[in-house]
C-alpha positions, 0 to 999 in steps of 0.5 A, spaced: 661 636 152 660 642 155 667 645 153 668 648 146 674 645 143 672 645 136 679 649 133 683 644 137 679 638 134 680 641 127 687 642 128 688 634 127 686 635 120 689 642 118 696 642 121 700 638 116 708 640 115 707 640 108 701 645 108 704 649 114 711 650 110 709 651 103 702 655 103 698 659 108 691 657 110 685 662 111 683 664 118 678 659 122 671 661 122 671 662 129 665 666 130 660 662 126 662 655 129 662 657 136 655 660 134 653 653 131 656 649 137 652 654 142 645 653 139 646 645 137 648 644 144 641 647 147 638 641 143 634 636 147 636 630 142 642 633 138 646 636 143 651 630 143 652 631 136 654 639 137 661 637 137 661 633 130 656 637 127 660 644 128 667 640 127 665 638 120 661 644 118 668 648 120 672 643 115 667 644 109 668 652 110 675 652 111 676 647 105 671 652 101 675 658 104 682 655 102 680 654 095 678 662 094 685 663 096 687 660 089 689 665 084 685 665 078 692 665 074 695 659 073 701 661 069 705 661 075 712 659 074 716 660 080 717 654 084 715 656 091 709 660 088 706 654 084 707 649 090 703 654 094 698 654 089 697 646 088 697 645 096 691 650 096 687 646 091 689 639 095 688 642 102 681 645 100 679 638 097 682 634 103 678 639 108 672 638 104 672 631 104 673 630 111 666 631 112 664 625 108 668 621 112 666 623 119 659 624 118 658 617 114 662 613 120 657 617 125 651 614 121 649 621 119 648 620 112 642 625 111 646 631 113 651 629 108 646 631 103 644 637 106 651 640 107 652 638 100 646 642 097 649 648 101 655 647 098 652 648 091 648 654 094 654 657 096 658 656 090 652 659 086 652 665 090 659 666 089 658 666 082 653 671 082 657 675 086 663 675 082 659 676 076 656 682 079 663 685 081 666 683 074 660 688 071 662 693 076 654 693 078 656 692 085 654 697 090 657 698 097 651 695 101 650 690 096 657 687 097 656 687 105 649 683 104 652 678 099 658 677 102 654 675 109 650 671 105 655 667 102 659 666 109 653 664 112 649 660 107 653 653 110 651 654 117 644 656 115 643 649 113 642 647 120 636 651 121 631 645 121 636 642 126 634 647 131 629 647 137 623 650 135 624 655 140 630 657 137 628 656 129 626 663 128 632 666 132 638 662 128 638 665 121 637 672 124 643 672 129 647 668 124 646 673 119 648 679 124 654 675 127 656 674 120 655 681 118 659 684 124 665 679 122 665 682 115 665 689 117 671 688 122 675 685 116 673 691 112 675 695 117 682 692 117 682 692 109 680 700 109 686 701 114 691 697 109 691 701 102 694 695 099 688 691 100 682 695 098 681 692 091 674 689 091 673 691 098 667 695 101 671 701 100 672 700 093 665 699 091 662 705 096 667 710 093 666 708 086 659 710 087 661 717 089 668 719 086 669 723 080 671 720 074 679 721 075 678 718 082 675 712 079 680 711 074 685 711 079 683 706 084 681 702 078 688 702 075 693 696 075 698 699 079 695 705 083 699 710 087 697 707 094 698 714 097 693 717 093 688 711 094 689 713 102 687 720 100 681 718 097 679 713 102 680 719 107 676 724 103 670 719 103 670 717 110 671 709 108 673 707 115 669 712 120 663 709 116 665 702 117 666 703 124 659 706 125 656 700 121 659 695 126 657 699 132 649 699 129 650 692 127 652 690 134 646 694 137 642 690 133 645 683 135 644 685 142 637 687 141 636 680 138 639 676 143 635 679 149 629 676 146 632 669 147 628 665 152 634 661 154 638 666 158 644 661 158 644 661 151 644 669 151 650 669 156 654 664 151 652 669 145 654 675 149 661 672 150 662 670 143 660 677 141 665 680 146 671 681 141 666 686 137 665 690 143 672 690 145 674 693 138 668 698 139 671 700 145 678 702 143 680 709 143 680 709 135 673 706 135 670 711 139 673 717 136 670 714 129 663 712 132 
């Protein structure tokens, strides 16, 4: 089909009263899913599967993202919080299981194996990321690189499915779109002091701050006004805006190299939210 309707299709599996009433779900992976759909739709023989493949991949991603929201601490006594935690576990399992069901009914058994291997790789990358964080060996640049790697890995599994003319472009464009997505989220986090822990700003500041400043931002109960002043001192938000602007320019240059002008036009439409964000007065001031 020509129209993109993956989010609407996914709601059939996500919008259950019990889930909506008792817990929160992660955001739909809109940019990566639209990107995958756009590339697969240009395939001469697989275009008919572009909706199915994009749908199941988005459900797997939502399943993994939902599990990431489960608190590590299992000592939850309050009934509402305990129910929310339990539902996140069950919902994540359910979303992930749908890809087996949908692909098996479509006879796409090989893709089940490919996505299963990709899930294992995502989990390996996450474990390495968490271990590096725990050891306080993370840098700001490394954080962005690794986060992009984790988020794009599932979609990279489709590299071998792409048309020959798009085979090399897919990983680069996927990485740049995902990096823009990560940077946009990091800008939002940098503007809300309570969300600073393990953000780009957190690792960036740890590399440059004084011992007293590092001690403060690592405190269990920090003074958020002090955190804000540290973020301003080290220009966390302006640097993120500049990084997003640079990444978007790289993405635009890469899209101009595509042979398919139709695909290039679609990708520009997908990236339009980034451009609108960078054209706001605040962004222009920071850039």
